Structures are given as structure tokens and as C-alpha cells.
N, C-alpha and C positions, 0 to 999 in steps of 0.2 A: 094246323100244326098242334101236336100235343105238347103241353107244358110238362117239365120234369116234376116228378113226384117230390113235393116239398118234404114230406116225411122221410123219404129215403135220403134226401140231401142232409137233413138234420142229423139223421142217425150216422151218416158217414162222417160228418164233422165231429160228432161226439166220439166216435170211435178213434179218430186220429188224435184227439186231445186227452184221452184217458190215461196215458202213461205219465208217471211222476216226473216233475221237473228236476234236473240235476243241479246241486248247489255245493261247491267245494268247501265252503265254510261250515256248512252243516255236517259234512262228512268228517271233519277234523275234531269235532266236539268230543267224541270218545277218547281220542288220543290226548287231547289237552286235559281232560278230566283225570286220565291215568297219570300224567306227568305231575299234575297238582297233588295228587294223592302221594306220589313218591316223594315230592318235595316236603310235604307235611311230615311224612315218616322220617325223613332225614333230619328235619328241624327238631323233631321230637327226640331222636337219638342224640343230637348235639346237646340238647337241653339236659338229657340224662347224664351224658358224660361231664358236662359242666357242673352239674350238681354233685357228682361223685368227686371231681377234682376239688371242688370247693370244700367238701367235707374232708378230703385228704389234707388240704392246706390248713384247715382248722386244727386237725389232729397234729400236724407237724409244728404248728405254731405253739400248740400246747406242750409238745415235747421240748421245743426250744426254751420256752419259759421255765419248764421244770429244770432243764440243764443249767440255765443261768442261775436259778435259785441254788442249785447244788454247788455251783462254782463259788458263789458268794459265801455259802456256808463253809466250804473248804478253805477259802481265803481267810475268813475270820478265825478258823481253827489254827491255821498256820501262823497267823499274826499273834495269836495267844501263846504260841510256843517260842517266839523269837527271843525273849529274854533268857531262855535256858539253852539255846542252841550254841554250840561251840563253833566259832568261826573257822572255816577251812583255810589253812595257810596257803598263800600264793606261792607256787613253785616256779621259779624262773628256770627255764630249760637251759642246760649247758650245751653249747655248740662245740662239738669236737671235730677235729679233722680226721678224715679217713686214713690219712697218711701216718704211718708208724714213725716214732722217733728213730733217728739214724742208729742209735745204740742197739736197737733190736731188729732193724731192717737190713736184710741182705741185699747188697748191690754188687755190681760187677767188679768193683775195686775194694770191697770190704772183706774182712776176714774175721772169723769168730775166734776170740782168745780163749783157749782151753786150759792154759796153765801159765802161771807167773813163776819163773824160776828164781828171779831176784829182782831188785829194783830196775835193772836195765836189760833184762832178757826175758822174753816170753815165747810161748809156743802157740801157733795158730792152728786152725782146723785142717790145714793142708799137711800138718806134721812138721813144718819148717820151724826152726828156731830163729827168732828175730832179735837182733841186738839193737837197742835204741841208739841211734847215731848221735854223736856229739856230747855224750854225757858219760859219767862213771859213778856208780853207786857202790857202797861197801859190799864186799863179797861175803860168802858164808863164814860166819864166826866173827866177822869184823864189827866194829862199833857202828851202829845205825843200819845194819843189814836187814834186820827184821822190820824196822820201821819203814824203810824204803819199799820193801816187798809188800808190806801191808797197805801202804799208801797207793801203790799201783794196782794191787788186787781189788781194793775197794771201788776203784773207778772203771776198770776195763775187763775184769775177769768175767767170762760168760757173756760178753757183749761184742758187737761188731765194731771193728776199728778200720781205718784206712792206713795202708802202709805206703809211705811216700819215699821214693828213692831220691838221692842227691846226685846231680850230675858231676859234682866235684869229688865225690867219694867212690870207693870201690863198691861193687854190688854185694860182695860178701867179705867177711873178715877171714883171718887165717884159720879159724875153726869151722868155717863153712856156714856161719850164721849170716842171715840177710842183714844188711846195714840199712835201717829205715828210720824215718820219722814216724811215730805212731800218733795218729790223730783220732780223737774220739769226739763225735759231734762237732767236728771242726776245731777242737781244742788240741794244741800241740802238747802231748803228754810229756815229751822229753823236756820241754821248757817248763812245764808245771813242776816237775821234779826238781829242776834247778832252782826255781823261784822259792819252793818250799824248803830248800836246804837239804833235801834227801839225796841230791846228786851234785857233783861238781862238773863244770863244763871243761871239755878238752881244750887245750891250747895248741894250735898248729905249731909245728916245729918241735913239739915235745918229742921225746924219744919214741913214744908209742902212739902219739896222736896222729890224726889224719885230717885233711882239709874237709870242711863242710860249709855250706852256704850260710847257715844261720849262726855261725860262730860268734859274730859280733853281738848279735841279740842275746845269745846265751850268756856271754861274759858280762854284758851290761845288766843282765837280770839276775845275776847270781845272788841267791839268798844266803843268809848265815847258815853254815853247815851245822848239822846237829852234833852235839857233843855228848860224850858218855862220862858217867862218873868213874873216874879212875882212882883207885885206892893208892895213895902215896905211901910208899914204904920208906921210912926214915932209917937209914943204915945205922946199925949199932957199932960204935967204935970198938967195943970190947968183943964183938963177934966178927971175926974175919970172913966168915961165910956169908954174911948179909950182903945183899946186892943193892946198890944205890938206884934210885928212881931214874929212868931214862927220860929226859925232857921231851923226847919226840913221841913218847907213848900217848895214844889217844888223840893224836892230831890227824887231820885230813888235809893233805896238800893238793892244791889244784893242778900242780904240774911238777915235773922233775926239777925245774929251776928253783921253785919255792922250797922243795925238799932239800936241795943242795945248799941253798942260802941259809936254811935253818940248821945245816950241819947234820941232817938226818939221812943223807944218801950215802951208800945204797941201803935199800930196805930188803931184808931177807925173809922169804916166805916161811911161815911157821915160827918165826922168831920175833919179828917186828910187827906190831899190830897196825902200823901205818903202811904196810906193804899192800900194793894194789897190782893185780895181774895186768891191768891196763897199762901200767908203767913198765911191765916186764916184756919188752919187745921180742926177745929171743926165747922166752919161756923157760929160762934156766933157773927160775926161782929167785932171781935177784933183780930188783927194780931200781931204775935210775942209776945204773952202774957206770 
């Protein structure tokens, strides 16, 4: 038997083992090297950014220091001006209500006074004449007429008032005037005229009086009626044409009873200055007849 050729066997073995041996770790080396390079580049970028940020912070700190220095300088300058500065006065705000006073505020029950005829008669924006109930003031030409009219005008002319009716009295008088209490900002102007002596209060059961709810209050509040300077004429005994002074002249009587007690009734319109239309019930020109 022939033996195998040893040389051929060796060549065969060598040919089978000539291929390189595969190793996974060796194959990953290039990838790892690339990743390490990328990491180093990223770290370098971070270092550059950190350096730029640090420089920016240094610049900002310098700006802050400069600003603080400028503030200190400005504060010192302001402090040097303090002795010459005029202090600003403190103004205390005044709190006002949005609501207007009743005298200028229109409501459902208020009326604007457009005219004052005399101390006890007014005209309102509706055109109606209003007679102040429960009082009587001097008429045109009589003593105290101008004063009573002025007193009332100063308080309600051009302002809103409330007109209050009285259940005991008629709605209107014989002349078609509304009979009302006139209230301004809650104040009874009828009563105010009585208190001030510009009006006398009616007395029920008087010939021309009428009942009203506030009669007692008005009587108890009656002020001294204003008086006028009456020139006293001393009759000349040698002159038969001279007229003696009438003791009733210049007087204001609260009612017909007082007028009669004083011996001054009746009073004739146009002749006697104590004549009052309110005492002339039938309008014939003669009061308290």
C-alpha cells in the first residue's frame, strides 16, 4: 500500500487555514474611533461656548457696576438739591356723590319753579299756578310784599320743588290755582315763610280760610310779622281838610276775628292797606265784612 503524499497533505492544510480569522471587537474599532472624535469635537464646542458666555457675563457685570456708579452719582446730586426743593403739598381728594341735590334733580314728583308771583303764589314748568296752602303773604303794593316775594325767590326760583297736596283741602282754589305745600329739599317752604314772619297762617273757620293738616304746626310756629315804617300824620286842628291817622294802617291781622277785635273790619280794597284778598271770600273788594 502506498502512503499519502505528505507534501500534498501539508499543502492542503495550509490552504484551509490561509483565510483571516473573524473578530467582532476588531471590526468595531473604526466606529469607536469616530465616536471618540465626535465627542471631542462636541466638548470643544461646549468649551468655546462657555468661554463666550463667560466673557459676556464679565461684560454684563461691568455694565452693572457702571450703572450702580451712575445711580450713586445721581443720588448724591439729588441729595444736594434737597434744601432748595419746595415741598409738594398733599392734596386730600374730595369724595362726592354722583347723585345731584334734589334742588337740581328732576324726579317724578318734582316741578321746576319758573316764576314767583308773590310770597304765596308760584308758577311751575307745567304752566300751572300754585298757591301755597295754609299761609297768606302781602299782596302787590302791600307792606312786606316785596320782602316775602324776594325771600321765596331766593330759595326756590329756578329749582325743583315737590308739590304736596292736603287731603283736607280742595285741590284748587276759586281762581283755579293748585293748593299745595311746596317742599324744597324736604323743607316746607310754607312753614319757613311763617317762621320768618313773611306770611301769616290761616285760621280755620275764618271767613276765607280753609282746613289743612298742618294748621296747628303753622300757628305754633308763627314768627313776628314784618312791619313797615308808616308815616304818622298829625291832624292840623286849624286845617279841616287834614285826615287823622288810622290806627289800623300798617297792621297785619292773622284772621278776620283779630281784625274785628281791633275795630279794623271790614277792610276795603284800594283804601285800607291791611286789606287782604285772602280775607275777601266773595271777591267784592271788602274783606272780613
